VOMAR-607765 format. One line per 2 residues: number of its first residue (from 1); their letters; for each residue y, x, z of N, C-alpha, C. Coordinates in steps of 0.1 Angstrom, whole numbers. Each point is the difference from the previous one (the first is absolute). Layout:
<tipas>
NUM) a) Y,X,Z,Y,X,Z,Y,X,Z ~ ...
</tipas>
This chain:
<tipas>
1) mi) -1148,-810,-97,8,-12,-4,5,2,-14 ~ 0,-10,-8,4,1,-14,14,-7,-2
3) ad) 9,8,-5,14,-6,-3,-1,-10,-11 ~ 10,-10,1,0,-10,-10,1,6,-14
5) se) 8,10,-2,3,6,-13,-13,6,-6 ~ -10,3,8,-12,6,-4,-11,-10,-4
7) mp) 2,-12,3,-10,-10,-2,-1,-4,-15 ~ -11,1,-6,-1,-4,-14,1,-15,-2
9) tr) 11,-4,-6,2,-15,-1,-11,-7,-8 ~ -7,8,-8,-10,-6,-8,-11,-7,8
11) lr) -2,5,12,-10,-5,9,4,-14,6 ~ 13,-2,1,5,-12,5,-2,-12,-9
13) dr) -1,4,-13,-1,-11,-10,-15,-4,-3 ~ -9,7,6,-14,-3,-3,-4,-12,7
15) sv) -6,-10,-7,-3,-13,6,-13,0,8 ~ -8,10,-1,-13,0,7,-1,12,9
17) vl) -5,-2,12,-2,11,10,-15,0,4 ~ -6,11,-3,-14,2,4,0,8,13
19) fd) -8,-4,10,-1,7,12,-14,6,2 ~ -1,12,5,-12,5,6,-2,-8,13
21) fd) -11,0,7,-2,-7,12,-1,9,12 ~ -10,9,1,-1,8,12,11,10,1
23) gt) 7,0,11,11,10,3,13,-4,-7 ~ 0,-10,-8,12,-5,-7,4,-13,5
25) la) -9,-10,0,3,-13,5,-5,-1,15 ~ -12,5,2,-6,-1,13,-4,14,6
27) dt) 1,1,13,-3,12,7,-14,0,4 ~ -9,5,-10,-14,0,2,-6,13,4
29) gg) 9,10,2,-5,14,2,-9,1,12 ~ 4,-5,11,-8,1,12,-14,-6,-1
31) av) 0,-12,-6,-13,-7,-2,-9,7,-10 ~ 6,6,-11,-8,7,-9,-6,13,6
33) mr) 8,7,7,-5,13,6,-10,-3,11 ~ 2,-10,8,-10,-4,11,-13,-3,-6
35) ta) 0,-9,-11,-12,-4,-6,-8,12,-7 ~ 8,8,-7,-6,11,-7,-6,10,10
37) ra) 7,2,11,-5,9,11,-14,-4,5 ~ -1,-14,2,-13,-5,5,-11,2,-10
39) vl) 2,-3,-13,-11,2,-9,-4,14,-2 ~ 10,9,0,-2,14,-2,-8,6,12
41) ra) 4,-4,12,-7,5,12,-15,-5,0 ~ -2,-12,-5,-14,-5,-1,-8,9,-9
43) rg) 6,8,-9,-7,9,-9,0,14,6 ~ 6,2,12,0,13,5,12,9,-4
45) ie) 10,-7,-6,12,7,-4,11,-3,9 ~ 7,10,6,11,-2,9,13,3,-7
47) pt) 7,-10,-5,12,2,-8,12,3,8 ~ 9,8,-5,13,2,6,10,-11,-5
49) da) 11,-2,7,10,-9,-4,5,4,-14 ~ 2,13,-2,5,4,-13,-9,-4,-11
51) dl) -13,1,2,-10,-4,-10,1,-15,-3 ~ 0,-7,11,1,-15,-1,12,-5,-7
53) rk) 11,7,2,12,-4,-7,-1,1,-15 ~ -9,9,-5,-2,1,-14,-6,-12,-6
55) ll) -6,-9,8,-6,-13,-5,11,-10,-2 ~ 12,2,5,10,-11,-1,7,1,-13
57) gp) -4,-10,-9,7,-1,-13,-10,0,-11 ~ -7,10,-3,-9,0,-12,-12,-9,3
59) pl) -8,-3,-11,-13,-7,2,-9,7,10 ~ -7,-7,8,-8,6,11,-11,9,-5
61) vs) -6,-3,-11,-11,8,-5,5,14,-3 ~ 11,1,-8,5,13,-3,6,7,12
63) gf) 6,-8,10,5,5,12,-10,7,8 ~ -12,-7,2,-11,7,8,-5,12,-7
65) er) -1,0,-13,-4,12,-8,9,12,3 ~ 13,-3,-2,10,11,1,2,5,14
67) af) 1,-9,10,3,3,13,-12,7,8 ~ -12,-4,-4,-12,4,8,-10,8,-8
69) gv) 2,1,-13,-9,8,-8,-14,-6,-2 ~ -1,-13,2,-13,-7,-2,-3,-3,-14
71) th) -13,-3,-3,-3,-3,-14,5,-14,-3 ~ 0,-4,-13,4,-13,-4,-8,-11,6
73) dt) -13,2,0,-9,-10,6,3,-2,15 ~ 2,11,7,3,-1,14,14,-7,2
75) al) 9,3,-9,13,-6,1,-1,-15,-2 ~ -8,-4,-10,-3,-15,-2,-5,-7,12
77) sl) -10,7,6,-6,-7,12,9,0,12 ~ 8,11,2,10,0,10,10,-11,-2
79) tq) 4,-2,-12,10,-11,-4,-6,-14,4 ~ -12,-2,-4,-6,-13,3,-1,-2,15
81) ey) -4,10,8,-1,-1,14,14,-2,6 ~ 10,7,-5,14,-2,4,5,-14,-2
83) re) -3,-6,-12,5,-13,-3,-6,-10,9 ~ -13,1,3,-7,-9,9,6,0,14
85) lf) 2,12,5,5,2,13,15,-5,1 ~ 8,3,-10,14,-5,-1,0,-15,1
87) dk) -8,-6,-8,0,-15,-1,-4,-6,13 ~ -8,6,8,-5,-5,12,10,2,12
89) tv) 7,11,0,7,4,12,16,-1,-1 ~ 5,0,-12,15,1,-2,6,-14,-1
91) tp) 10,-2,8,7,-13,0,15,2,-4 ~ 7,-11,-3,14,1,-5,9,9,9
93) sd) -3,0,13,8,8,9,-2,15,-2 ~ -10,4,-8,-3,14,-3,7,4,-13
95) fp) 6,-10,-7,8,4,-13,13,-8,-1 ~ 9,2,9,13,-7,0,8,4,-12
97) pi) 10,-9,-4,9,4,-11,8,13,4 ~ 2,8,-10,9,11,1,14,-5,3
99) dd) 7,8,8,14,-4,3,8,-5,-12 ~ 6,-11,2,10,-6,-10,-7,-5,-13
101) vp) -14,0,0,-6,-6,-12,2,-15,0 ~ 0,-8,11,3,-14,-1,14,-3,-6
103) fl) 10,8,5,13,-1,-6,1,3,-15 ~ -7,10,-4,0,3,-14,-7,-11,-9
105) ld) -11,-5,5,-7,-10,-7,9,-13,-1 ~ 7,-3,11,9,-12,0,11,2,-10
107) rl) 6,12,0,11,2,-9,-4,0,-15 ~ -12,6,-3,-4,0,-14,-4,-15,-4
109) tl) -5,-8,9,-3,-13,-3,13,-8,-3 ~ 10,2,8,13,-7,-2,6,4,-13
111) ag) -2,13,-4,6,5,-12,-8,-4,-13 ~ -11,-7,2,-8,-5,-11,-9,11,-6
113) rr) -3,10,7,-8,11,-6,-15,-4,2 ~ -8,3,-10,-14,-2,1,-7,12,7
115) ms) -10,-3,8,-7,10,7,-15,-1,0 ~ -7,12,-1,-14,0,1,-4,13,7
117) ia) -13,1,4,-5,12,7,-10,7,-10 ~ 1,13,0,-10,8,-7,-4,11,9
119) ts) -13,0,5,-5,8,11,-12,8,-4 ~ -3,10,7,-12,8,-1,-11,-5,10
121) rk) 4,-10,8,-10,-7,9,-9,-9,-8 ~ -12,-2,4,-9,-10,-7,7,-13,0
123) es) 0,-7,-12,8,-12,-2,-3,-11,10 ~ -13,-3,3,-3,-11,9,6,3,14
125) ga) -1,12,4,5,3,13,15,-1,1 ~ 7,5,-11,14,-1,-1,5,-14,0
127) rs) -7,-9,-7,4,-14,-1,-1,-6,14 ~ -11,3,7,-2,-6,13,11,5,10
129) mv) 4,13,-1,11,5,9,13,-6,-3 ~ 3,-2,-13,13,-6,-4,0,-15,5
131) dq) -11,-6,-1,-1,-14,5,2,-1,15 ~ -6,10,8,1,0,14,15,3,5
133) lg) 7,7,-9,14,2,3,9,-11,-4 ~ -5,-10,-6,8,-12,-4,8,3,-13
135) wt) -5,9,-8,8,4,-12,-5,-5,-13 ~ -11,-8,0,-6,-4,-12,9,-6,-10
137) dr) 9,-8,5,10,-7,-9,11,9,-5 ~ 1,12,6,11,9,-4,-3,7,-13
139) fe) -13,2,-3,-4,9,-11,-8,-8,-11 ~ 4,2,-12,-7,-7,-11,-15,5,-1
141) cv) -2,12,3,-14,5,-1,-2,12,10 ~ -12,2,4,-4,12,7,-11,7,-8
143) mg) 3,11,-6,-10,8,-8,-4,12,8 ~ -13,1,2,-5,11,7,-13,5,-7
145) ln) -6,10,7,-12,6,-7,-11,-11,0 ~ -7,0,-12,-10,-10,-2,-11,7,-9
147) ep) -8,8,6,-10,8,-8,-9,-10,-8 ~ -3,4,-13,4,12,-7,12,-3,-9
149) vr) 6,-11,1,11,-4,-9,13,8,3 ~ 3,1,13,12,6,5,-3,11,10
151) lt) 3,12,-3,-4,11,8,12,9,6 ~ 12,-2,-6,11,9,4,13,-8,2
153) ka) 10,6,6,13,-7,1,6,-4,-13 ~ -2,9,-10,5,-4,-14,-7,-12,-5
155) ds) -13,-2,3,-7,-12,-5,6,-12,7 ~ 3,1,13,5,-11,7,14,-4,-5
157) ir) 8,10,-3,14,-3,-5,-1,-6,-14 ~ -9,6,-9,-1,-5,-13,-5,-15,0
159) da) -9,-3,8,-5,-14,1,10,-10,6 ~ 8,5,9,11,-8,6,10,-4,-11
161) le) 3,10,-8,10,-3,-11,-6,-10,-10 ~ -13,2,-3,-6,-9,-9,-1,-14,6
163) ym) -4,-2,12,0,-13,7,13,-7,0 ~ 11,8,2,13,-6,1,6,-2,-14
165) gv) -6,6,-10,6,-2,-13,13,7,-2 ~ 1,12,6,13,8,-1,-2,14,-6
167) da) 10,5,-6,0,14,-5,5,10,11 ~ -4,12,-2,4,11,10,15,1,1
169) ad) 7,-4,-11,15,1,1,6,-10,9 ~ -8,-10,5,5,-10,9,-3,3,15
171) vv) -7,11,2,-7,2,13,4,13,7 ~ 1,-1,13,1,12,8,-10,0,11
173) mv) -6,11,3,-10,1,11,6,6,12 ~ -5,-5,12,4,6,13,-13,5,7
175) gd) -1,13,3,-12,5,7,3,11,9 ~ -9,4,9,2,10,10,-7,13,-2
177) rl) -8,1,-11,-8,12,-2,1,4,-15 ~ -4,13,-2,1,6,-13,-8,-8,-10
179) nd) -12,-5,4,-8,-7,-9,6,-13,-5 ~ 10,-6,8,7,-11,-5,10,4,-11
181) ie) 6,11,1,9,5,-10,-7,3,-13 ~ -11,8,2,-8,4,-12,-6,-12,-7
183) ga) -5,-10,8,-5,-12,-6,10,-8,-8 ~ 12,-2,6,11,-7,-6,4,7,-13
185) ha) 2,13,1,4,8,-12,-10,-1,-11 ~ -13,0,3,-10,-1,-10,1,-13,-8
187) cg) 6,-10,7,2,-13,-7,14,-2,-6 ~ 8,11,1,14,-1,-5,9,-7,9
189) vp) -3,-1,13,8,-7,10,7,10,9 ~ 13,-1,2,7,8,10,-5,-3,14
191) ci) 1,10,9,-5,-3,13,10,5,11 ~ 3,-8,10,7,3,12,-9,5,10
193) gv) 1,13,4,-8,6,11,6,-2,13 ~ -7,-6,10,6,-3,13,-8,7,11
195) yt) 7,7,8,-6,7,11,-3,-9,12 ~ -8,-10,-2,-4,-9,11,-14,2,4
197) ga) -8,8,-7,-14,1,2,-4,14,4 ~ -10,6,-7,-5,13,3,5,11,-9
199) aq) 10,-2,-8,5,10,-9,5,12,7 ~ -2,12,-5,5,12,5,14,2,-6
201) pg) 9,8,7,13,3,-5,-1,6,-14 ~ 7,-5,-10,0,4,-13,-10,-7,-9
203) eh) -9,-8,6,-10,-7,-8,6,-9,-11 ~ 12,-5,3,6,-9,-10,10,6,-9
205) da) -1,13,-2,9,7,-9,-2,-5,-14 ~ -13,-5,-3,-2,-5,-14,4,-14,-2
207) ad) 4,-7,11,4,-14,-1,14,-1,-7 ~ 2,-12,-6,13,-2,-7,11,-1,10
209) vs) -3,-5,12,9,-1,12,-8,2,12 ~ 5,8,10,-6,2,13,8,-6,11
211) cg) -7,-8,8,7,-7,11,-7,3,13 ~ 8,-1,11,-5,2,13,-4,-12,8
213) sm) 3,-12,-5,-3,-12,7,0,-12,-10 ~ -4,-11,5,0,-12,-9,14,-5,-1
215) le) 9,3,9,14,-4,-2,6,7,-12 ~ -4,13,-1,5,8,-12,-6,-6,-13
217) va) -12,-4,1,-7,-6,-12,8,-13,-4 ~ 4,-8,10,8,-12,-3,13,3,-6
219) rv) 6,11,4,13,4,-7,-3,4,-14 ~ -10,8,-2,-3,5,-14,-3,-12,-9
221) lg) -7,-10,5,-3,-12,-8,12,-10,0 ~ 11,3,6,12,-8,-1,0,-13,8
223) va) -8,0,11,-1,-13,8,4,2,14 ~ 7,12,3,6,2,13,13,7,-1
</tipas>
């Protein structure tokens, strides 16, 4: 829990809030791990839950490379197989909103804050999932990976800022993994790290503020 006196008031004054998607807005962890397990087993790889959790957050290609020691070409083909299976089998019931996300989005909207999504998920898939959750009108844009133009979280954040026509000084990022923090900082944007996804204890030590829930995020942003 973060005491009021410890909350950086500068974040309350920022007019734009960027959100990560997976593990921050929507609970996609189960669907991601189930789909990845299926494509890995088809290749004769039996993954552990600990290995699969390493895929939650970073881009899938680099996640497969790091978690399973496969070549870049193999990681690319695994990612393609994963995306095809995910699109065929995953429904909105598999990625419900994280607790108190609807409340936070309502409060930010009432406060007149501008919102967008910057994700490491492939952009077309992220847009489809946002639409299925009924959130399309909530966000000015959804920026995700779009090879070869956009390959990293920093790329997604950079292009979201450009699309919205805002400077880093106007923006705060909310994310659940270290790559969200690193991507935001690479663009000069402060980041609120929230332990709603797969982050390990201490993972958000590099964040500007660390929160345990979306209610705490709402307090940090001055809307609760």
